[in-house]
N, C-alpha and C positions, 0 to 999 in steps of 0.2 A: 503493499498497497503505503502510497505516496499522495505526499499534503502542501502543494501546494500556498502559502496564506498572504494575500494582498493589500494595500488599501492607507493601510496608515498614512499618517502627514504630520504635515506641522500644523497647530490648528490653536483657536485662542479659547478662553476658557465659556464654556457655554453655547462651546457650536456645534456641534456632530458631525460623525467620524460612521462608513462600514464599513468594518471590513471582511474578506471574505480568505474559503477557504476550500481550493480543490482538492479534491478525492479523486485518486483513476481508478477507482475502482467504486462501486456503489456500497456506501451501508450498509448493508442492509439491517443488522443486525448488532450492528455497533452501536456505541458508544459514542458521542462526538464530545468535543468539550476546546472553549479560551483559558490557557493561563497569559500572563503575562509574570514580566519577570522588569521591573526598574535597579534601577544599576545600582551595587552593594548591597542588594534584599536578597533570596530566596525567590524566584518560579513561588506562584500564588495562581491559585483555581478562579478565575473569573465563573464561566456559565456551563450547563453542559445540554448537552438533547438526546434520546434516547432515538432514534432514526425513526424506527419502527412504529412506537405510538404516538412521538410529535415531542416526549416532558422534560416536561425544561426542568433549570435548576438554579440556581442562581448566588453567589460571594452576595453578601449582605450589604455587599460595599459597594457594590453594583446597582441593591435589584429598586427598579422602580424608573433605571435608565439607562440602561443593555438589555438586546434584546435583542438573545441567538433563535434561529431559525433554517431550515432547510429545503433545498430543493431537489428534490429528489429529479427528477428527470434529470438535471447535469450534476448528480451527484457533487449539491454545493449549502459549503454550511456557514452562516453569514450571523454579523455579532456589528448587531444597533448601534448607537455607541447616543445619543442625545447628554447634552448639560452634561459637560462631557468639565473634569476640575484640573484643577493643575497637577493633582496625587496619580489620575488617572495613566498618565507618564511612564513609561513603560514597552517590553519590546512586547506585543500578541501574540504569542504558537496553537495553533490548531494544533490538537490532538485527537487518534482514534483509540477506540478501546475496542479491539475484538470479538474480548468475550468479559463481555457486561459482570460483573460484580460486584459491589460491596459500593461506598459510596458513590463512587465515580470524586472524589476531588485529591483526587493524590496524586501526585505525577506518577509515582510508580504502578498506578492503576493503567497506564496507558501505551502502548505499543508500539508506535508510531506516529513523529510527532515534525509536522511544516517549521519550515528555515526561520519563521519569526517575522514581523513586523513592525516597524519602528511607528508609536505612537508618540508625543510630543503635544505637549498642553498648557502654553503660554497664558501669563497673570496676567 
């Protein structure tokens, strides 16, 4: 499975941005997620979606502002980010868990990772 993340950029606080993740295969029974890593910090969970059911879950820090979604026809996962804050600045990674088990909020749950896309939010 290959994942290609894109859509990052430099925006101002309060702006919106949409990240995209293209999967090389249809993630029919996978769990897909977005993580992020800010400079000097550990990678942290942002959001996840079960491909089959569309069920989603978010980190408290982004709940109400970010929306994860998938496009079945094009094997795409998106992260719509609204009301961005400077603390959202990070490299964002998409990830795939081919055998979903457990909470799905840990890096160790995921088998495949995209290369990351940088999001910078200025104040």
